[in-house]
C-alpha positions as CSV (number, residue, x, y, z in Angstrom):
1,X,-23.7,-7.7,14.5
2,X,-23.2,-6.2,11.1
3,X,-19.6,-5.3,10.1
4,X,-18.7,-3.7,6.8
5,X,-15.4,-3.6,5.0
6,X,-15.1,-0.5,2.7
7,X,-12.9,-0.3,-0.4
8,X,-13.5,3.1,-1.9
9,X,-10.4,4.2,-3.9
10,X,-9.3,4.8,-7.5
11,X,-7.1,1.7,-7.4
12,X,-6.9,-1.7,-5.8
13,X,-3.7,-1.3,-3.9
14,X,-5.4,-1.1,-0.4
15,X,-7.5,-4.2,-0.9
16,X,-5.0,-6.9,0.3
17,X,-4.5,-5.1,3.6
18,X,-8.2,-5.6,4.7
19,X,-10.0,-8.1,2.6
20,X,-8.2,-11.2,4.1
21,X,-9.6,-9.9,7.5
22,X,-13.1,-9.8,6.1
23,X,-12.9,-13.3,4.8
24,X,-11.4,-14.6,8.1
25,X,-14.0,-12.8,10.1
26,X,-16.7,-14.6,8.1
27,X,-15.0,-17.9,8.8
28,X,-14.6,-17.3,12.6
29,X,-18.1,-16.0,13.4
30,X,-21.0,-17.2,11.3
31,X,-23.4,-15.1,13.4
32,X,-21.7,-11.9,12.3
33,X,-22.9,-10.4,9.1
34,X,-20.0,-9.3,6.9
35,X,-20.5,-7.0,4.0
36,X,-17.8,-6.0,1.6
37,X,-18.6,-2.5,0.1
38,X,-16.8,-1.6,-3.1
39,X,-16.6,1.3,-5.4
40,X,-15.6,1.1,-9.1
41,X,-11.8,1.5,-8.7
42,X,-11.4,-1.3,-6.2
43,X,-14.0,-3.8,-7.3
44,X,-12.0,-5.9,-9.7
45,X,-9.2,-6.5,-7.2
46,X,-11.8,-7.4,-4.5
47,X,-13.4,-9.9,-6.7
48,X,-10.1,-11.3,-7.9
49,X,-8.9,-12.1,-4.4
50,X,-12.3,-13.2,-3.1
51,X,-12.7,-15.7,-5.9
52,X,-9.6,-17.5,-4.7
53,X,-9.9,-17.0,-1.0
54,X,-13.6,-17.0,0.0
55,X,-14.8,-19.8,2.4
56,X,-16.2,-22.7,0.5
57,X,-19.9,-22.7,0.3
58,X,-20.2,-19.2,1.9
59,X,-19.6,-16.5,-0.7
60,X,-19.2,-13.1,0.9
61,X,-21.7,-10.4,0.5
62,X,-20.1,-7.9,-2.0
63,X,-22.1,-4.7,-2.4
64,X,-21.4,-2.4,-5.2
65,X,-21.8,1.1,-3.9
66,X,-23.7,3.8,-5.7
67,X,-21.3,5.7,-7.9
68,X,-20.3,9.4,-7.4
69,X,-22.5,12.1,-8.6
70,X,-21.9,13.6,-12.1
71,X,-20.8,16.8,-10.5
72,X,-18.3,15.0,-8.3
73,X,-16.9,13.1,-11.3
74,X,-16.6,16.4,-13.2
75,X,-14.7,18.0,-10.3
76,X,-12.4,15.1,-10.1
77,X,-11.7,15.1,-13.9
78,X,-11.3,18.9,-14.0
79,X,-8.7,18.8,-11.2
80,X,-6.7,16.1,-13.0
81,X,-8.0,13.8,-10.3
82,X,-6.1,15.8,-7.7
83,X,-9.3,16.5,-5.8
84,X,-11.0,13.3,-4.5
85,X,-14.5,14.6,-4.9
86,X,-15.7,11.3,-6.3
87,X,-14.5,9.4,-3.2
88,X,-16.2,11.7,-0.9
89,X,-19.4,11.6,-3.1
90,X,-19.5,7.8,-2.8
91,X,-19.5,8.2,1.0
92,X,-22.3,10.7,0.9
93,X,-24.5,8.8,-1.6
94,X,-24.3,5.6,0.4
95,X,-25.0,6.9,3.9
96,X,-28.0,4.6,4.2
97,X,-25.8,1.6,3.8
98,X,-23.3,2.8,6.4
99,X,-26.1,3.6,8.9
100,X,-27.0,-0.2,8.8
101,X,-23.6,-1.1,10.2
102,X,-22.3,-1.6,13.7
103,X,-18.7,-1.1,12.5
104,X,-16.9,-0.3,9.3
105,X,-13.4,-1.5,8.6
106,X,-11.3,0.6,6.3
107,X,-7.6,0.7,5.1
108,X,-7.6,4.5,4.6
109,X,-8.6,7.7,6.4
110,X,-11.0,9.6,4.1
111,X,-13.8,7.5,5.7
112,X,-13.4,9.5,8.9
113,X,-15.7,12.0,7.1
114,X,-18.6,9.6,7.9
115,X,-18.3,10.8,11.5
116,X,-16.9,14.3,11.2
117,X,-18.9,15.5,8.2
118,X,-21.8,13.2,7.7
119,X,-22.9,12.7,11.3
120,X,-22.6,8.9,11.8
121,X,-21.3,9.3,15.3
122,X,-22.3,5.9,16.5
123,X,-20.6,4.0,13.7
124,X,-17.4,2.4,15.0
125,X,-14.5,2.8,12.6
126,X,-11.7,0.3,12.5
127,X,-8.5,1.2,10.6
128,X,-6.3,-1.6,9.2
129,X,-3.8,0.9,7.7
130,X,-2.2,-0.1,4.4
131,X,1.5,-0.9,4.3
132,X,4.0,-0.6,7.2
133,X,6.1,2.3,5.9
134,X,7.7,5.3,7.6
135,X,6.1,8.3,5.9
136,X,5.0,11.1,8.2
137,X,1.4,10.9,6.8
138,X,1.0,7.5,8.4
139,X,1.4,9.1,11.8
140,X,-0.7,12.2,11.5
141,X,-3.5,13.3,13.8
142,X,-6.2,11.5,11.8
143,X,-4.6,8.2,13.0
144,X,-6.0,8.8,16.5
145,X,-9.6,9.3,15.4
146,X,-10.4,5.7,14.8
147,X,-12.1,3.6,17.4
148,X,-9.8,0.6,16.8
149,X,-6.5,0.6,14.9
150,X,-4.9,-2.6,13.8
151,X,-1.1,-2.5,13.8
152,X,1.4,-4.5,11.8
153,X,4.1,-4.5,14.5
154,X,6.0,-2.7,17.3
155,X,7.3,0.1,15.0
156,X,3.9,1.4,14.2
157,X,2.8,1.2,17.8
158,X,5.9,3.0,19.0
159,X,5.6,5.9,16.5
160,X,2.0,6.4,17.3
161,X,2.7,6.3,21.0
162,X,5.5,8.8,20.6
163,X,3.2,11.2,18.8
164,X,0.5,10.7,21.5
165,X,-1.9,9.2,18.9
166,X,-2.4,5.8,20.5
167,X,-5.5,4.9,22.5
168,X,-4.8,2.3,25.1
169,X,-8.0,0.4,24.5
170,X,-8.3,1.1,20.8
171,X,-5.4,-0.7,19.2
172,X,-4.1,-4.2,18.6
173,X,-0.9,-5.6,17.1
174,X,-2.1,-8.2,14.6
175,X,0.7,-8.6,12.0
176,X,0.3,-8.1,8.3
177,X,-2.8,-9.8,6.6
178,X,-1.4,-9.2,3.1
179,X,1.3,-11.8,3.9
180,X,-1.5,-14.4,4.4
181,X,-2.4,-14.3,0.7
182,X,-0.8,-17.2,-1.2
183,X,1.5,-16.3,-4.1
184,X,0.0,-16.1,-7.5
185,X,0.4,-19.2,-9.7
186,X,3.8,-19.2,-11.4
187,X,3.5,-17.8,-14.9
188,X,6.0,-17.5,-17.7
189,X,9.4,-16.2,-17.0
190,X,9.5,-12.4,-16.8
191,X,12.5,-12.1,-19.0
192,X,14.0,-14.2,-21.7
193,X,17.6,-13.8,-20.5
194,X,19.0,-14.6,-17.0
195,X,20.3,-11.3,-15.6
196,X,20.2,-9.7,-12.1
197,X,16.7,-8.3,-11.9
198,X,15.9,-4.9,-10.4
199,X,12.4,-3.6,-9.4
200,X,12.1,0.2,-9.6
201,X,9.2,1.2,-7.4
202,X,8.8,5.0,-7.2
203,X,6.1,6.5,-4.9
204,X,3.5,8.9,-6.3
205,X,4.1,11.7,-3.8
206,X,5.7,14.6,-5.7
207,X,7.4,15.7,-2.4
208,X,9.1,12.3,-2.0
209,X,9.1,10.4,-5.3
210,X,12.2,10.1,-7.5
211,X,10.1,9.8,-10.6
212,X,9.5,13.5,-11.2
213,X,13.2,14.5,-11.1
214,X,15.0,11.4,-12.4
215,X,12.6,8.6,-13.3
216,X,12.7,8.9,-17.1
217,X,16.5,9.2,-16.9
218,X,16.6,6.0,-14.9
219,X,14.5,4.2,-17.6
220,X,16.7,5.5,-20.3
221,X,19.8,4.3,-18.4
222,X,18.5,0.8,-18.1
223,X,17.3,0.8,-21.7
224,X,20.8,1.5,-22.8
225,X,22.4,-1.2,-20.7
226,X,22.2,-4.9,-21.1
227,X,23.6,-5.7,-17.6
228,X,20.3,-5.9,-15.8
229,X,16.7,-6.8,-16.2
230,X,14.4,-4.0,-15.0
231,X,10.9,-4.2,-13.7
232,X,9.3,-0.8,-13.6
233,X,6.4,-1.2,-11.2
234,X,5.6,2.1,-9.6
235,X,2.9,2.7,-7.0
236,X,-0.3,2.1,-8.9
237,X,-1.4,5.7,-8.2
238,X,1.7,7.3,-9.8
239,X,0.0,7.7,-13.2
240,X,-3.6,7.3,-12.1
241,X,-3.9,11.1,-11.8
242,X,-2.8,13.8,-14.2
243,X,-1.9,16.0,-11.2
244,X,-0.7,14.7,-7.8
245,X,-0.4,17.0,-4.8
246,X,1.5,16.6,-1.6
247,X,0.4,18.6,1.3
248,X,3.3,18.2,3.8
249,X,5.5,19.6,2.3
250,X,3.4,21.0,-0.4
251,X,4.3,19.9,-3.9
252,X,2.6,19.3,-7.3
253,X,3.5,16.6,-9.8
254,X,2.3,16.4,-13.4
255,X,2.2,12.7,-14.3
256,X,3.2,11.7,-17.7
257,X,3.9,8.0,-17.9
258,X,6.5,6.3,-20.0
259,X,5.5,5.2,-23.5
260,X,5.9,1.4,-23.5
261,X,6.8,1.4,-27.2
262,X,9.8,3.7,-26.3
263,X,11.1,1.0,-24.0
264,X,10.4,-2.0,-26.1
265,X,13.4,-4.0,-24.9
266,X,13.3,-7.6,-23.8
267,X,15.1,-6.7,-20.5
268,X,12.6,-4.0,-19.5
269,X,9.1,-4.8,-18.1
270,X,6.8,-1.8,-17.6
271,X,3.7,-2.4,-15.4
272,X,1.8,0.5,-14.1
273,X,-1.1,-1.2,-12.4
274,X,-1.9,-4.9,-13.2
275,X,-2.6,-7.3,-10.3
276,X,1.0,-8.4,-10.4
277,X,2.0,-4.9,-9.3
278,X,-0.2,-5.3,-6.2
279,X,0.4,-8.8,-4.9
280,X,4.2,-8.8,-4.4
281,X,4.9,-10.7,-7.6
282,X,7.6,-8.2,-8.6
283,X,9.1,-7.7,-5.1
284,X,9.4,-11.5,-4.8
285,X,10.9,-11.9,-8.3
286,X,13.6,-9.1,-8.1
287,X,17.1,-9.5,-6.8
288,X,17.6,-5.7,-6.1
289,X,15.2,-3.0,-4.9
290,X,15.3,0.5,-6.3
291,X,13.0,3.0,-4.8
292,X,12.3,6.0,-2.6
293,X,9.4,6.4,-0.2
294,X,7.2,3.3,-0.8
295,X,6.4,1.0,2.0
296,X,6.8,-1.9,-0.4
297,X,10.5,-2.0,0.5
298,X,9.4,-3.7,3.8
299,X,7.6,-6.4,1.8
300,X,10.8,-6.8,-0.3
301,X,13.1,-7.3,2.7
302,X,11.0,-10.1,4.0
303,X,13.7,-11.9,2.1
304,X,16.9,-9.8,2.7
305,X,18.4,-8.5,-0.6
306,X,20.3,-5.4,-1.7
307,X,18.4,-2.1,-1.8
308,X,19.2,1.3,-3.4
309,X,17.3,4.4,-2.5
310,X,17.0,7.5,-4.6
311,X,17.3,10.9,-3.0
312,X,17.3,13.5,-5.9
313,X,16.1,16.2,-3.5
314,X,19.1,15.7,-1.2
315,X,16.9,15.3,1.8
316,X,18.8,15.2,5.1
317,X,17.4,11.8,6.0
318,X,19.9,10.5,8.6
319,X,18.2,10.2,11.9
320,X,14.8,11.1,10.5
321,X,12.2,8.3,11.3
322,X,10.3,9.2,8.1
323,X,13.2,7.7,6.1
324,X,14.2,4.9,8.5
325,X,13.8,2.4,5.6
326,X,16.8,4.0,3.8
327,X,19.0,2.4,6.4
328,X,18.2,-0.9,4.6
329,X,20.5,-0.1,1.7
330,X,22.6,2.5,-0.2
331,X,21.3,6.0,-0.8
332,X,22.2,7.8,-4.1
333,X,21.4,11.3,-5.3
334,X,22.3,11.3,-9.0
335,X,22.2,9.1,-12.1
336,X,26.0,8.9,-11.9
337,X,25.9,7.7,-8.4
338,X,23.3,5.1,-9.4
339,X,25.5,3.9,-12.2
340,X,28.4,3.6,-9.9
341,X,26.3,1.6,-7.4
342,X,25.4,-0.7,-10.2
343,X,28.8,-1.0,-11.9
344,X,28.8,-4.5,-10.4
345,X,25.7,-6.3,-9.1
346,X,25.3,-5.2,-5.5
347,X,25.9,-7.7,-2.7
348,X,24.4,-7.9,0.8
349,X,27.0,-7.8,3.5
350,X,26.4,-9.7,6.7
351,X,25.8,-6.6,8.8
352,X,23.3,-5.2,6.3
353,X,21.5,-8.5,6.2
354,X,21.2,-8.4,10.0
355,X,19.9,-4.8,9.8
356,X,17.2,-5.7,7.3
357,X,16.1,-8.7,9.4
358,X,15.9,-6.5,12.5
359,X,14.0,-3.8,10.6
360,X,11.5,-6.4,9.3
361,X,10.9,-7.9,12.7
362,X,10.3,-4.4,14.2
363,X,7.8,-3.6,11.5
364,X,5.9,-6.9,11.4
365,X,4.9,-9.0,14.3
366,X,4.4,-12.3,12.5
367,X,3.4,-15.4,14.4
368,X,2.3,-18.9,13.6
369,X,-1.3,-17.8,13.7
370,X,-2.2,-16.0,10.5
371,X,-2.3,-12.2,10.7
372,X,-5.9,-12.0,9.3
373,X,-7.1,-14.4,12.0
374,X,-5.5,-12.2,14.7
375,X,-7.1,-9.1,13.1
376,X,-10.5,-10.8,13.0
377,X,-10.2,-11.8,16.7
378,X,-9.2,-8.2,17.6
379,X,-12.3,-6.8,15.9
380,X,-14.6,-9.4,17.5
381,X,-13.1,-8.7,20.9
382,X,-13.5,-5.0,20.5
383,X,-17.1,-5.4,19.4
384,X,-17.8,-7.7,22.3
385,X,-18.1,-10.9,20.3
386,X,-14.8,-12.5,21.3
């Protein structure tokens, strides 16, 4: 049995959601051949995690995929990286490798093209998903096209079931493999002075992100204040593309990142894509979460703390399951409202703490057995090997 794990993206933010499963599968079944297939954008994060987590004496098979064609690269650059022609080209140029597999495990949905466009009908596709957020795109029709879907908890199962996207014999609740990774070794203090620390974590979607309408103002506000330390750690794809498109609803965003020299203050830390922005270093370090649509808020409330959500578009969010995470804190629409919310360091009242704990348990089914082990067992059982 040959099982592949594919990481084919411009960034490494999806790696931790599936790579621990690959390493655990290799531990559990030495008769299964596990190949980790990587493209340029994900390779460094795959190798970083693998170096620390791979089974002793049994290094995993990491295969560097053939890169996209020059034409696909040009199309990607010409569109400001809005058109993922390079990602699709990688799939096409490595079909021979995918044909060798019995199953392919992926954290994204573009790989469905292997069946729908490239004709690999017999290849079984396993979806680990990435994150446990509430955005509508996580529950679109593509979610039902995988042979097996691994779910973090009851919330994801219930929403897929309500949308009639859940196959009875093609899903398993396994927890959250990213939580199995140990924390990074403690480094130097993030800030020289002890202040309440806020992590600002805007999403890249121009239809949902606070960055495009108020992000620079937020950085300016914190730069002018000495009350808080601020970690600006957006989704790693926010500035990876010059143009970002949202399809539902349609919106375009032109991505101009902050100039670090413009915010050269000892109480501001700007990180737009280092490993620390991927492995929960900042969500663990912060006292307060500031964000919009990112699923990272659910990783943050693993340890309940105050949250503030930014709604510059004045979305009618109450009762909308796509914004259920906003129930975990205070929602503000303007810089003035944000300033008022931060006039004093926010506290977490008992009822809100209980709400966050309930939301976390509903999103993540964590047990004594590691999530990656449960995911590996689910894959082997589905493939007939467990």
